[in-house]
VOGU-3710 file (C-alpha; in Angstrom, 3 decimals, decimal comma):
1> mavkkttkee> 322,011/170,801/136,512  323,799/174,227/135,581  327,193/174,075/135,518  329,180/177,084/135,795  332,542/176,927/133,881  335,365/179,228/134,443  338,447/176,854/134,046  338,762/173,026/133,026  339,556/171,691/136,372  336,342/173,627/137,825
11> aivtapkaev> 334,236/172,170/135,149  335,504/168,565/136,050  334,810/168,977/139,681  331,264/170,097/139,447  330,523/168,481/136,073  328,450/164,786/135,921  330,348/162,055/136,035  329,855/161,226/131,907  331,038/164,895/131,044  334,195/163,939/132,993
21> kaeevkkpae> 334,747/160,650/131,369  334,986/162,859/128,047  337,240/165,437/129,449  339,515/162,802/130,538  339,636/160,991/127,365  340,358/164,287/125,432  343,175/165,069/127,984  345,299/161,953/127,075  344,498/162,228/123,317  346,027/165,627/123,647
31> kkttakaaak> 348,789/164,450/125,217  349,288/162,113/122,638  349,313/164,530/119,462  351,377/167,066/121,630  353,859/163,856/122,245  353,811/163,249/118,488  354,624/166,864/117,260  357,372/166,684/119,933  358,668/163,539/118,596  358,294/165,020/115,140
41> kpaakkttak> 360,469/167,903/115,443  363,615/166,196/116,367  362,735/164,116/113,283  362,617/167,109/111,241  366,111/168,173/112,452  367,432/164,802/111,580  366,193/165,025/108,126  367,875/168,421/107,883  371,243/167,303/109,293  370,926/164,278/106,755
51> atakkpaakk> 370,350/166,379/103,800  373,205/168,690/104,783  375,223/165,532/105,008  374,209/164,662/101,483  375,293/168,243/100,104  378,807/167,226/99,743  378,172/164,146/98,156  375,817/166,196/95,256  379,416/168,384/94,654  381,203/165,406/94,356
61> atakttakkt> 378,742/163,967/91,945  379,029/167,262/90,075  382,596/166,863/89,838  382,544/163,387/88,344  379,418/165,015/85,675  381,915/167,675/84,842  384,713/165,089/84,147  382,631/163,220/82,028  381,786/166,234/80,254  384,995/167,399/79,284
71> aekkttkkav> 385,701/163,431/78,284  382,763/163,936/76,209  383,867/167,487/74,494  387,154/165,443/73,960  385,394/162,844/71,877  383,461/165,308/69,921  386,583/167,302/69,032  387,919/163,965/67,539  385,006/163,389/65,857  384,577/166,788/64,398
81> rkqpdivala> 388,660/165,946/62,885  387,460/163,121/61,299  387,433/164,700/57,754  390,096/167,069/56,679  388,853/170,736/56,087  388,573/172,249/52,610  391,953/173,501/52,563  393,751/170,367/53,621  391,895/168,501/50,896  392,999/170,867/48,458
91> dmlrkavagk> 396,650/170,132/49,814  396,007/166,313/49,675  394,891/166,751/46,167  397,476/168,924/45,423  400,244/166,429/46,547  398,509/164,047/44,395  398,831/165,402/41,055  402,009/167,371/41,820  403,975/164,828/39,621  401,828/164,726/36,554
101> dvsavnekia> 402,807/164,763/33,455  399,789/166,881/31,804  401,905/168,193/28,606  399,486/165,798/26,479  396,266/168,283/27,518  396,752/170,922/25,161  393,747/172,847/26,287  392,690/174,422/29,264  390,607/172,208/31,455  389,101/174,063/34,591
111> vqikvygeye> 386,932/171,749/36,850  385,193/173,249/40,229  384,584/170,363/42,875  381,663/170,827/45,352  382,746/168,960/48,400  380,035/168,254/50,628  379,645/165,979/54,025  380,331/167,215/57,348  380,955/170,690/55,768  380,492/171,662/52,379
121> gymyilvdng> 383,220/173,437/50,139  384,562/174,356/46,737  388,151/173,680/45,081  389,306/173,436/41,725  391,676/171,726/39,267  393,086/174,112/36,493  395,239/172,243/33,771  396,614/175,021/31,779  399,970/175,214/29,590  401,185/171,924/30,923
131> tvsvepygyi> 400,923/172,967/34,511  398,158/172,112/37,248  396,842/173,961/39,800  394,606/173,163/42,634  392,905/175,761/45,001  390,636/175,293/47,868  387,886/177,772/46,717  385,425/178,207/43,778  386,416/178,953/40,074  383,531/180,715/38,101
141> dndihvdmpi> 385,078/180,261/34,633  384,726/176,459/34,705  384,724/173,768/32,096  383,194/170,792/34,543  381,021/171,383/37,787  381,530/168,211/39,639  379,672/167,664/43,193  381,103/164,628/45,552  381,463/163,628/48,830  384,386/164,241/50,799
151> ddvisivkgk> 385,103/160,611/51,258  385,224/160,368/47,608  387,824/163,162/47,191  389,838/161,283/49,528  389,776/158,020/47,899  390,748/159,835/44,468  393,551/161,029/46,444  394,169/157,709/47,306  393,848/156,476/44,268  391,057/153,787/45,009
161> ydfkakvlsg> 388,235/155,780/43,477  386,731/153,998/40,266  385,610/156,373/38,034  383,416/154,055/35,450  381,641/152,273/38,349  380,633/155,514/39,842  379,525/157,176/36,051  377,564/153,690/35,600  375,978/153,311/39,093  374,895/157,516/38,689
171> dlyalgsltk> 376,978/158,241/41,911  378,903/160,705/40,126  377,092/164,094/39,652  379,039/166,288/36,956  378,004/169,103/34,298  379,985/170,283/31,825  382,330/169,046/29,130  382,673/165,086/29,163  385,354/165,006/26,259  387,296/167,567/28,540
181> miklkealf> 386,547/165,262/31,777  388,103/162,175/29,978  391,343/164,081/28,873  391,920/164,918/32,681  390,782/161,818/34,131  393,553/160,109/31,362  395,806/162,909/32,701  395,780/163,040/36,487  394,381/159,842/37,285
//
């Protein structure tokens, strides 16, 4: 049987029963897929509405995170100021040796101290003509060169540094005249 197809409706009328069933089966399936597609479109609109609703919440979260970041910056600033800088360290040492009598030292003694820790820097102690000078920079014509952590210099200022124990343990690194170092230690500390 020859079937002339011009449209789907004419094909259904002139087609045998088996072919009609196949066409009828296809139509409800097409309707279901189009119904599903139509159902998906509003759902997509709902998700975009939800996404726009979530955007302000994300902005609030960024405000919270910026508050946390500023709090962290404040704590890091406090951590940076844990140890005094080289100028403040020299001032502390200058105040500690200000009232000391160094008239017993009858020669010039220059000590360059390299401090290290959170930063590195140089300062020197100069004993000459019965006076003591402490400055926050290096001294080229030194008799003794000492490398110390910042905490050790602070403990010297506070009077808690044990020179003998540090020398015996090898923690005190010094180059230069040992006799001048002993004289300076007895006069100042």
